[in-house]
N, CA, C and O atoms as a MOPAC input file, in Angstrom:
PM7 MOZYME 1SCF
protein

 N      9.21200 1    69.57600 1    19.95600 1
 C     10.58500 1    69.49900 1    19.55700 1
 C     10.59900 1    69.36600 1    18.07400 1
 O      9.92900 1    68.50300 1    17.50500 1
 N     11.35200 1    70.20700 1    17.44900 1
 C     11.66900 1    70.20000 1    16.10200 1
 C     12.66100 1    69.11800 1    15.53100 1
 O     13.75000 1    68.97500 1    16.08600 1
 N     12.31800 1    68.34900 1    14.43200 1
 C     13.13100 1    67.30800 1    13.89700 1
 C     13.13800 1    67.40800 1    12.49100 1
 O     12.09300 1    67.58700 1    11.86600 1
 N     14.36600 1    67.29300 1    11.88600 1
 C     14.35300 1    67.46100 1    10.30600 1
 C     14.11000 1    65.96500 1     9.95700 1
 O     14.64800 1    65.00200 1    10.50500 1
 N     13.17700 1    65.94400 1     8.91600 1
 C     12.71600 1    64.58100 1     8.42400 1
 C     13.33400 1    64.62300 1     6.89700 1
 O     13.31600 1    65.63700 1     6.19900 1
 N     13.87100 1    63.38600 1     6.50200 1
 C     14.12300 1    63.20300 1     5.17200 1
 C     13.37500 1    62.04600 1     4.73400 1
 O     13.33100 1    61.07100 1     5.48400 1
 N     12.67300 1    62.02100 1     3.41700 1
 C     11.71900 1    60.84500 1     3.21600 1
 C     11.64000 1    60.88600 1     1.62200 1
 O     11.97800 1    61.85800 1     0.94700 1
 N     11.17800 1    59.76900 1     1.16000 1
 C     11.00400 1    59.59900 1    -0.30600 1
 C      9.62900 1    60.05300 1    -0.68200 1
 O      8.60600 1    59.63400 1    -0.14100 1
 N      9.67400 1    61.00000 1    -1.70900 1
 C      8.31800 1    61.44400 1    -2.08800 1
 C      7.69600 1    60.55100 1    -3.18800 1
 O      8.31600 1    59.53700 1    -3.50900 1
 N      6.51800 1    60.84600 1    -3.79200 1
 C      5.94500 1    60.21600 1    -4.76300 1
 C      6.79500 1    60.23800 1    -6.01300 1
 O      6.73500 1    59.34000 1    -6.85200 1
 N      7.59000 1    61.29100 1    -6.11200 1
 C      8.29100 1    61.42600 1    -7.49900 1
 C      9.62500 1    60.54800 1    -7.25500 1
 O     10.47700 1    60.68600 1    -8.13200 1
 N      9.91500 1    59.72800 1    -6.27000 1
 C     10.93200 1    58.98100 1    -6.13300 1
 C     12.20700 1    59.56700 1    -5.69400 1
 O     13.21000 1    58.86000 1    -5.60300 1
 N     12.22300 1    60.92900 1    -5.39300 1
 C     13.25300 1    61.62800 1    -4.82100 1
 C     13.17800 1    61.94600 1    -3.40700 1
 O     12.06100 1    62.10600 1    -2.91400 1
 N     14.29200 1    62.06700 1    -2.64000 1
 C     14.12000 1    62.50900 1    -1.26100 1
 C     13.96500 1    63.91300 1    -1.13300 1
 O     14.41100 1    64.74200 1    -1.92700 1
 N     13.22700 1    64.18100 1     0.03800 1
 C     12.84100 1    65.57400 1     0.42700 1
 C     13.20700 1    65.77900 1     1.93400 1
 O     13.43700 1    64.82700 1     2.68000 1
 N     13.24800 1    67.15000 1     2.35000 1
 C     13.20300 1    67.54300 1     3.53100 1
 C     11.95800 1    67.97200 1     4.05600 1
 O     11.14400 1    68.38000 1     3.22700 1
 N     11.60600 1    67.96900 1     5.34100 1
 C     10.48100 1    68.82400 1     5.95400 1
 C     10.85900 1    68.75900 1     7.42300 1
 O     11.46500 1    67.78700 1     7.87500 1
 N     10.47900 1    69.85600 1     8.20600 1
 C     10.42800 1    69.68400 1     9.66900 1
 C      9.14700 1    69.12100 1    10.21300 1
 O      8.02900 1    69.37500 1     9.76400 1
 N      9.41100 1    68.35900 1    11.19100 1
 C      8.26200 1    67.84700 1    11.95100 1
 C      8.33300 1    68.29200 1    13.42700 1
 O      9.37300 1    68.76200 1    13.88900 1
 N      7.28600 1    68.14700 1    14.11000 1
 C      7.25700 1    68.54500 1    15.42600 1
 C      6.90500 1    67.39700 1    16.22600 1
 O      5.76500 1    66.96000 1    16.07400 1
 N      7.69900 1    66.80700 1    17.08100 1
 C      7.32900 1    65.78200 1    17.91400 1
 C      6.91700 1    66.49600 1    19.23700 1
 O      7.66800 1    67.27400 1    19.82500 1
 N      5.54700 1    66.14100 1    19.69600 1
 C      4.80600 1    66.67700 1    20.77600 1
 C      5.51400 1    66.25300 1    22.00900 1
 O      5.85000 1    65.09900 1    22.27200 1
 N      5.71600 1    67.37800 1    22.78400 1
 C      6.13100 1    67.00800 1    24.28600 1
 C      5.27300 1    67.76700 1    25.22900 1
 O      4.94700 1    68.92900 1    24.98500 1
 N      4.87200 1    67.09100 1    26.37900 1
 C      3.86300 1    67.53100 1    27.27200 1
 C      4.52700 1    67.60600 1    28.56800 1
 O      5.52100 1    66.94800 1    28.87700 1
 N      3.88100 1    68.49900 1    29.35200 1
 C      4.60000 1    68.78300 1    30.95300 1
 C      4.31400 1    67.65200 1    31.75700 1
 O      3.19500 1    67.14500 1    31.83000 1
 N      5.40500 1    67.21900 1    32.41100 1
 C      5.36700 1    66.05200 1    33.33700 1
 C      5.72900 1    66.52300 1    34.79400 1
 O      6.69600 1    66.06800 1    35.40400 1
 N      4.96000 1    67.37500 1    35.24700 1
 C      5.30700 1    67.95700 1    36.63000 1
 C      6.65500 1    68.50400 1    36.71500 1
 O      7.07600 1    69.17900 1    35.77700 1
 N      7.37000 1    68.28400 1    37.73600 1
 C      8.81700 1    68.74500 1    37.94200 1
 C      9.83300 1    68.23900 1    37.01800 1
 O     10.93000 1    68.79800 1    37.00300 1
 N      9.57800 1    67.16400 1    36.18000 1
 C     10.72100 1    66.44800 1    35.37600 1
 C     10.80100 1    67.05500 1    34.08100 1
 O     11.63800 1    66.64200 1    33.27800 1
 N     10.01000 1    68.00400 1    33.78500 1
 C     10.20600 1    68.67600 1    32.47500 1
 C      9.04000 1    68.23500 1    31.52200 1
 O      7.95600 1    67.92200 1    32.01500 1
 N      9.24600 1    68.20500 1    30.14100 1
 C      8.35500 1    67.81900 1    29.15700 1
 C      8.90900 1    66.50300 1    28.39100 1
 O     10.08400 1    66.34800 1    28.05900 1
 N      7.88300 1    65.60800 1    28.17500 1
 C      8.26500 1    64.36600 1    27.46600 1
 C      7.29700 1    64.03000 1    26.39300 1
 O      6.11600 1    64.37800 1    26.41400 1
 N      7.91200 1    63.26700 1    25.36400 1
 C      6.96500 1    62.84800 1    24.29700 1
 C      6.44000 1    61.62800 1    24.77700 1
 O      6.72700 1    61.08400 1    25.84300 1
 N      5.46600 1    61.14900 1    23.71200 1
 C      4.89800 1    59.86700 1    24.04500 1
 C      6.21100 1    58.71600 1    23.81600 1
 O      7.22700 1    59.03200 1    23.19700 1
 N      6.04100 1    57.61200 1    24.30400 1
 C      6.98900 1    56.55000 1    24.07900 1
 C      6.87800 1    56.02900 1    22.49700 1
 O      5.82400 1    55.59400 1    22.03200 1
 N      8.00500 1    56.12600 1    21.80800 1
 C      8.09500 1    55.67100 1    20.52600 1
 C      8.66400 1    54.35300 1    20.45400 1
 O      9.86400 1    54.27600 1    20.71700 1
 N      7.98400 1    53.19000 1    20.12000 1
 C      8.64100 1    52.11900 1    20.04900 1
 C      9.73800 1    51.74400 1    19.17700 1
 O      9.72500 1    52.34500 1    18.10300 1
 N     10.67500 1    50.92400 1    19.34300 1
 C     11.63900 1    50.43100 1    18.64500 1
 C     12.44500 1    49.23600 1    19.18000 1
 O     12.30000 1    48.75900 1    20.30600 1
 N     13.22900 1    48.84800 1    18.33200 1
 C     14.01400 1    47.40400 1    18.73900 1
 C     15.33500 1    47.83700 1    19.50300 1
 O     15.96300 1    46.90600 1    20.00700 1
 N     15.79800 1    48.99100 1    19.64600 1
 C     16.97200 1    49.27800 1    20.43900 1
 C     17.71100 1    50.34400 1    19.88400 1
 O     17.21500 1    50.95600 1    18.93800 1
 N     18.97000 1    50.70700 1    20.38000 1
 C     19.77500 1    51.87600 1    19.79500 1
 C     21.04700 1    51.33500 1    19.21200 1
 O     21.41900 1    50.17700 1    19.40000 1
 N     21.72300 1    52.25200 1    18.47100 1
 C     23.27800 1    51.83100 1    17.88700 1
 C     24.04600 1    53.14700 1    18.06100 1
 O     23.48500 1    54.24100 1    17.99600 1
 N     25.29400 1    52.99400 1    18.27300 1
 C     26.11700 1    54.05700 1    18.19100 1
 C     27.04000 1    53.94200 1    17.05400 1
 O     27.46600 1    52.82200 1    16.77300 1
 N     27.46100 1    55.12900 1    16.25300 1
 C     28.23600 1    55.11600 1    15.22900 1
 C     29.39100 1    56.23600 1    15.14400 1
 O     29.19500 1    57.40300 1    15.48400 1
 N     30.47500 1    55.80600 1    14.70800 1
 C     31.45000 1    56.75800 1    14.58000 1
 C     32.00100 1    56.77500 1    13.16100 1
 O     32.28200 1    55.70500 1    12.62000 1
 N     32.15300 1    57.82100 1    12.59300 1
 C     32.69200 1    57.96800 1    11.29300 1
 C     33.80200 1    58.91000 1    11.23100 1
 O     33.75700 1    59.92500 1    11.92700 1
 N     34.85100 1    58.66300 1    10.42400 1
 C     35.97000 1    59.49400 1    10.21100 1
 C     35.61500 1    60.74000 1     9.38800 1
 O     34.52300 1    60.89400 1     8.84100 1
 N     36.67600 1    61.65600 1     9.34600 1
 C     36.56900 1    62.81600 1     8.72200 1
 C     36.49500 1    62.81000 1     7.07500 1
 O     36.32600 1    63.83400 1     6.41400 1
 N     36.62600 1    61.70600 1     6.61300 1
 C     36.66000 1    61.60600 1     5.16400 1
 C     35.43600 1    60.78500 1     4.83300 1
 O     35.45200 1    60.18500 1     3.75900 1
 N     34.44400 1    60.68700 1     5.56600 1
 C     33.11300 1    60.18500 1     5.35100 1
 C     32.51600 1    60.99000 1     4.16700 1
 O     32.54100 1    62.22000 1     4.11900 1
 N     32.01000 1    60.23900 1     3.27800 1
 C     31.38200 1    60.95500 1     2.16000 1
 C     30.59800 1    59.76600 1     1.31700 1
 O     31.14600 1    59.17100 1     0.39000 1
 N     29.46200 1    59.54000 1     1.68500 1
 C     28.49300 1    58.71600 1     0.90700 1
 C     27.59700 1    59.21100 1    -0.09900 1
 O     26.76100 1    60.08300 1     0.13900 1
 N     27.76100 1    58.65600 1    -1.24300 1
 C     26.67600 1    59.10200 1    -2.31500 1
 C     25.28100 1    58.64700 1    -1.98000 1
 O     25.05100 1    58.18400 1    -0.86300 1
 N     24.43400 1    58.74300 1    -2.79800 1
 C     22.89000 1    58.49400 1    -2.61700 1
 C     22.98900 1    57.02000 1    -2.12000 1
 O     23.62800 1    56.09600 1    -2.62300 1
 N     22.11900 1    57.02700 1    -0.89300 1
 C     21.90400 1    55.78600 1    -0.23200 1
 C     20.52400 1    55.85500 1     0.39100 1
 O     20.03800 1    56.96600 1     0.59800 1
 N     19.82500 1    54.70700 1     0.71900 1
 C     18.73500 1    54.68500 1     1.54600 1
 C     18.72100 1    54.72200 1     2.90100 1
 O     19.80200 1    54.30900 1     3.31900 1
 N     17.94800 1    55.04500 1     3.81600 1
 C     18.08700 1    54.59200 1     5.19800 1
 C     17.75100 1    53.21100 1     5.37300 1
 O     16.72900 1    52.77800 1     4.84200 1
 N     18.52300 1    52.44000 1     6.08300 1
 C     18.20500 1    51.13500 1     6.10900 1
 C     16.91500 1    50.61000 1     6.88000 1
 O     16.49200 1    49.46000 1     6.76500 1
 N     16.34700 1    51.58600 1     7.67300 1
 C     15.14900 1    51.36700 1     8.40600 1
 C     14.69900 1    52.78700 1     8.84100 1
 O     15.49200 1    53.72600 1     8.77000 1
 N     13.40700 1    52.94900 1     9.29800 1
 C     13.06600 1    54.22500 1     9.97900 1
 C     13.85900 1    54.40200 1    11.17800 1
 O     14.06000 1    53.50200 1    11.99400 1
 N     14.33700 1    55.67600 1    11.27300 1
 C     15.25800 1    55.66000 1    12.44000 1
 C     15.42500 1    57.26700 1    12.73800 1
 O     15.34000 1    58.09400 1    11.83000 1
 N     15.65500 1    57.59800 1    14.01700 1
 C     16.14900 1    58.80600 1    14.48700 1
 C     17.59200 1    58.75000 1    14.49800 1
 O     18.18900 1    57.81400 1    15.02900 1
 N     18.24500 1    59.83300 1    13.86300 1
 C     19.72500 1    59.97000 1    13.79800 1
 C     20.03600 1    61.08500 1    14.67100 1
 O     19.74300 1    62.20900 1    14.26200 1
 N     20.67400 1    60.93600 1    16.00200 1
 C     21.06100 1    62.06500 1    16.87900 1
 C     22.49300 1    62.21600 1    16.83900 1
 O     23.26100 1    61.29600 1    17.11900 1
 N     22.92800 1    63.59700 1    16.42500 1
 C     24.22200 1    63.84700 1    16.23300 1
 C     24.87200 1    64.28800 1    17.72600 1
 O     24.53000 1    65.31900 1    18.30400 1
 N     25.73200 1    63.46300 1    18.18200 1
 C     26.37200 1    63.53200 1    19.37400 1
 C     27.41500 1    64.46200 1    19.37400 1
 O     27.50800 1    65.36300 1    20.20800 1
 N     28.37600 1    64.22300 1    18.25800 1
 C     29.58900 1    64.97800 1    18.17400 1
 C     29.81100 1    65.18000 1    16.70500 1
 O     29.65600 1    64.20600 1    15.96800 1
 N     30.19700 1    66.46600 1    16.14600 1
 C     30.43600 1    66.71000 1    14.88400 1
 C     29.37200 1    67.13600 1    14.07500 1
 O     28.30300 1    67.35200 1    14.64600 1
 N     29.45100 1    67.31900 1    12.72600 1
 C     28.40100 1    67.59800 1    11.93200 1
 C     28.29300 1    66.78700 1    10.74900 1
 O     29.22100 1    66.04600 1    10.42600 1
 N     27.25000 1    66.86600 1    10.09000 1
 C     26.93300 1    66.13300 1     8.72300 1
 C     26.27000 1    67.01400 1     7.74100 1
 O     25.48100 1    67.82600 1     8.22500 1
 N     26.42200 1    67.02000 1     6.51600 1
 C     25.72300 1    67.54800 1     5.41800 1
 C     24.87900 1    66.53200 1     4.87900 1
 O     25.30400 1    65.41800 1     4.57300 1
 N     23.74700 1    66.87600 1     4.76100 1
 C     22.60300 1    65.70700 1     4.12500 1
 C     22.17400 1    66.45200 1     2.93700 1
 O     21.78800 1    67.62000 1     2.97500 1
 N     22.26000 1    65.71100 1     1.85000 1
 C     21.75600 1    66.28500 1     0.60900 1
 C     20.51500 1    65.41900 1    -0.04200 1
 O     20.60500 1    64.19700 1    -0.16100 1
 N     19.53600 1    66.03800 1    -0.38800 1
 C     18.44900 1    65.17800 1    -1.03100 1
 C     18.34900 1    65.39000 1    -2.44700 1
 O     19.16200 1    66.06800 1    -3.07500 1
 N     17.19600 1    64.72000 1    -3.03200 1
 C     17.23500 1    64.62600 1    -4.42700 1
 C     17.09000 1    65.97600 1    -5.19800 1
 O     17.33800 1    65.99800 1    -6.40400 1
 N     16.69600 1    67.09500 1    -4.53900 1
 C     16.52300 1    68.32500 1    -5.28100 1
 C     17.96600 1    69.07100 1    -5.36700 1
 O     18.25400 1    70.03000 1    -6.08400 1
 N     18.70300 1    68.45400 1    -4.55000 1
 C     20.17700 1    69.22800 1    -4.51200 1
 C     20.19100 1    70.05300 1    -3.27300 1
 O     21.25900 1    70.56600 1    -2.93800 1
 N     19.07600 1    70.24300 1    -2.52600 1
 C     19.16100 1    70.94400 1    -1.19600 1
 C     20.02800 1    70.17800 1    -0.16800 1
 O     19.91100 1    68.95400 1    -0.10200 1
 N     20.85600 1    70.81100 1     0.60500 1
 C     21.54600 1    70.40900 1     1.49100 1
 C     21.44800 1    71.11200 1     2.94100 1
 O     21.44900 1    72.33300 1     3.10000 1
 N     21.36400 1    70.17500 1     3.95100 1
 C     21.18300 1    70.75200 1     5.33100 1
 C     22.33000 1    70.22500 1     6.23400 1
 O     22.69600 1    69.05600 1     6.34900 1
 N     22.81200 1    71.30900 1     6.84000 1
 C     23.87900 1    70.82900 1     7.84500 1
 C     23.28400 1    70.58300 1     9.30300 1
 O     22.63300 1    71.43000 1     9.91500 1
 N     23.59500 1    69.30500 1     9.77900 1
 C     23.10900 1    68.96100 1    11.05800 1
 C     24.30300 1    69.00200 1    12.06400 1
 O     25.31200 1    68.32200 1    11.87200 1
 N     24.17800 1    69.68800 1    12.96600 1
 C     25.20400 1    69.87700 1    14.06500 1
 C     25.03300 1    69.09200 1    15.20200 1
 O     23.96600 1    68.48800 1    15.31600 1
 N     25.98900 1    68.97400 1    16.16800 1
 C     25.88200 1    68.41600 1    17.49200 1
 C     24.57100 1    68.57700 1    18.14100 1
 O     24.28800 1    69.76300 1    18.30600 1
 N     23.62700 1    67.68900 1    18.58600 1
 C     22.46600 1    67.99000 1    19.20700 1
 C     21.23800 1    67.84800 1    18.24500 1
 O     20.13500 1    67.49000 1    18.65900 1
 N     21.50700 1    68.16100 1    16.88500 1
 C     20.48200 1    67.98900 1    15.87800 1
 C     19.92200 1    66.67300 1    15.69500 1
 O     20.62400 1    65.66400 1    15.75400 1
 N     18.58700 1    66.64700 1    15.45800 1
 C     17.91800 1    65.18600 1    15.26100 1
 C     17.45700 1    65.00300 1    13.75600 1
 O     16.86800 1    65.91300 1    13.17200 1
 N     17.72900 1    63.88000 1    13.19600 1
 C     17.11900 1    63.52000 1    11.82100 1
 C     16.31300 1    62.46700 1    12.00900 1
 O     16.70000 1    61.51400 1    12.68500 1
 N     15.12000 1    62.49600 1    11.45600 1
 C     14.21600 1    61.52500 1    11.15400 1
 C     14.29300 1    60.90100 1     9.82300 1
 O     13.73600 1    61.41400 1     8.85300 1
 N     15.09200 1    59.60900 1     9.73500 1
 C     15.49200 1    59.17000 1     8.42400 1
 C     14.31900 1    58.21800 1     7.97400 1
 O     14.12300 1    57.17400 1     8.59700 1
 N     13.53500 1    58.57100 1     6.89300 1
 C     12.33800 1    57.79400 1     6.45000 1
 C     12.45300 1    57.33300 1     4.99700 1
 O     11.51300 1    56.73100 1     4.47800 1
 N     13.55800 1    57.59200 1     4.33900 1
 C     13.76000 1    57.54400 1     2.80400 1
 C     14.32000 1    56.19200 1     2.53900 1
 O     15.40800 1    56.06100 1     1.97900 1
 N     13.50000 1    55.04600 1     2.98400 1
 C     14.06000 1    53.67400 1     2.82500 1
 C     13.66500 1    53.15200 1     1.34800 1
 O     13.96100 1    51.99900 1     1.03200 1
 N     13.08900 1    53.88600 1     0.57300 1
 C     12.94100 1    53.60500 1    -0.71200 1
 C     13.30800 1    54.87600 1    -1.62200 1
 O     13.74800 1    55.89900 1    -1.09900 1
 N     13.12700 1    54.77800 1    -2.87100 1
 C     13.40700 1    55.93000 1    -3.87800 1
 C     14.94900 1    56.06900 1    -3.95100 1
 O     15.73600 1    55.15300 1    -3.71000 1
 N     15.28600 1    57.35500 1    -4.32200 1
 C     16.65300 1    57.70000 1    -4.58000 1
 C     17.57800 1    57.83900 1    -3.42100 1
 O     18.79800 1    57.79200 1    -3.57700 1
 N     16.99000 1    58.01600 1    -2.21200 1
 C     17.86800 1    58.32900 1    -0.99700 1
 C     18.57200 1    59.49200 1    -0.79600 1
 O     18.18000 1    60.42600 1    -1.49500 1
 N     19.36900 1    59.69500 1    -0.15600 1
 C     20.12700 1    60.92800 1     0.21800 1
 C     21.67000 1    60.80500 1     0.24000 1
 O     22.10400 1    59.65600 1     0.30600 1
 N     22.50500 1    61.75900 1     0.19700 1
 C     23.87600 1    61.76100 1     0.33900 1
 C     24.09800 1    62.39900 1     1.78200 1
 O     23.36800 1    63.24100 1     2.30500 1
 N     25.35600 1    61.78100 1     2.37300 1
 C     25.75900 1    62.26000 1     3.51900 1
 C     27.18300 1    62.51300 1     3.52900 1
 O     27.86900 1    61.68700 1     2.92600 1
 N     27.77800 1    63.49800 1     4.09700 1
 C     29.15300 1    63.84500 1     3.95800 1
 C     29.70400 1    64.60800 1     5.30100 1
 O     29.07100 1    65.47900 1     5.89600 1
 N     30.92000 1    64.15000 1     5.64600 1
 C     31.51300 1    64.73800 1     6.74600 1
 C     31.70500 1    66.34600 1     6.54500 1
 O     31.82200 1    66.82700 1     5.41800 1
 N     31.72800 1    67.15300 1     7.75600 1
 C     32.02500 1    68.45900 1     7.47100 1
 C     33.37800 1    68.94500 1     8.03700 1
 O     33.68300 1    68.66700 1     9.19700 1
 N     34.19900 1    69.67200 1     7.23500 1
 C     35.44500 1    70.25400 1     7.46500 1
 C     36.43300 1    69.21700 1     8.09600 1
 O     37.26300 1    69.47400 1     8.96900 1
 N     36.17400 1    67.83100 1     7.42500 1
 C     37.10300 1    66.78500 1     7.75300 1
 C     37.26400 1    66.29600 1     9.11400 1
 O     38.22300 1    65.64500 1     9.52900 1
 N     36.21900 1    66.67400 1     9.78700 1
 C     36.00900 1    66.26000 1    11.25400 1
 C     35.22400 1    65.02200 1    11.50400 1
 O     34.13500 1    64.89400 1    10.94200 1
 N     35.66800 1    64.12200 1    12.27600 1
 C     34.82800 1    62.89500 1    12.66500 1
 C     33.54700 1    63.17400 1    13.27800 1
 O     33.28500 1    64.24300 1    13.82900 1
 N     32.76100 1    62.20400 1    13.17500 1
 C     31.32000 1    62.35900 1    13.81200 1
 C     30.91100 1    61.22400 1    14.61600 1
 O     31.11900 1    60.09800 1    14.16500 1
 N     30.33200 1    61.37500 1    15.79800 1
 C     29.58400 1    60.38700 1    16.44500 1
 C     28.19200 1    60.67200 1    16.55400 1
 O     27.78900 1    61.80900 1    16.79700 1
 N     27.31400 1    59.53400 1    16.35900 1
 C     25.88100 1    59.82100 1    16.30200 1
 C     25.27500 1    58.44100 1    16.87800 1
 O     25.86700 1    57.36300 1    16.91400 1
 N     24.04800 1    58.69400 1    17.29400 1
 C     23.17000 1    57.73800 1    17.78500 1
 C     22.04100 1    57.30400 1    16.89400 1
 O     21.28800 1    58.16200 1    16.43300 1
 N     21.86600 1    56.01000 1    16.61300 1
 C     20.75000 1    55.73100 1    15.70900 1
 C     19.77200 1    55.15600 1    16.58500 1
 O     20.17100 1    54.35000 1    17.42600 1
 N     18.48900 1    55.45900 1    16.51800 1
 C     17.51500 1    54.99400 1    17.25800 1
 C     16.40100 1    54.55000 1    16.36900 1
 O     15.59100 1    55.40900 1    16.02200 1
 N     16.24800 1    53.27000 1    15.93800 1
 C     15.35200 1    52.67500 1    15.08100 1
 C     13.92600 1    52.66500 1    15.70900 1
 O     13.72700 1    52.38700 1    16.89100 1
 N     12.98400 1    52.98300 1    14.84500 1
 C     11.58900 1    52.98800 1    15.25500 1
 C     10.75400 1    51.76400 1    14.55800 1
 O     11.01600 1    51.37100 1    13.42100 1
 N      9.93300 1    51.32400 1    15.20400 1
 C      8.97900 1    50.26900 1    14.44600 1
 C      8.28100 1    50.85000 1    13.42800 1
 O      7.86700 1    52.00800 1    13.48900 1
 N      8.09000 1    49.96100 1    12.28900 1
 C      7.33400 1    50.32100 1    11.09900 1
 C      5.95300 1    50.87300 1    11.45400 1
 O      5.53600 1    51.87000 1    10.86600 1
 N      5.27800 1    50.30000 1    12.33300 1
 C      3.81300 1    50.70300 1    12.48900 1
 C      3.62600 1    52.03900 1    13.39100 1
 O      2.53400 1    52.55300 1    13.63400 1
 N      4.88000 1    52.50900 1    13.84200 1
 C      4.64300 1    53.81100 1    14.69300 1
 C      4.21000 1    54.87300 1    13.70300 1
 O      4.67200 1    54.95800 1    12.56500 1
 N      3.29400 1    55.67400 1    14.21400 1
 C      2.79200 1    56.82900 1    13.46300 1
 C      3.17800 1    58.10300 1    14.05500 1
 O      2.80500 1    58.38800 1    15.19300 1
 N      3.98800 1    58.98400 1    13.27400 1
 C      4.58700 1    60.16900 1    13.66800 1
 C      3.93200 1    61.27500 1    12.81100 1
 O      3.46500 1    61.01900 1    11.70200 1
 N      3.90700 1    62.61900 1    13.40200 1
 C      3.31500 1    63.73800 1    12.74900 1
 C      3.81000 1    63.79500 1    11.21300 1
 O      3.41200 1    64.69200 1    10.46900 1

């Protein structure tokens, strides 16, 4: 399963990369990843005027867009648009951080899934 990752590089700027979360067949129930430990989940709603300048992720977390879209911009100026159903792995807890902005003046609903600091991902 492809996930967009944003992280702080050695240069102090944020960067994008795609990572693959491995999923394995589980009989008749489809494919599952291994359990990724974390303290819980949070839901978030933002209005259509949402526009945050550079900021850090408050913790390592997956951000799952449930409704709406968001433009994420990293230090190089590259912007990626994440739509409903897209998943971001936010790991830029240091350095410059990233920008996030609402798309087309529409509100957005997302799910934050914090992950434990000692979890190893690809």
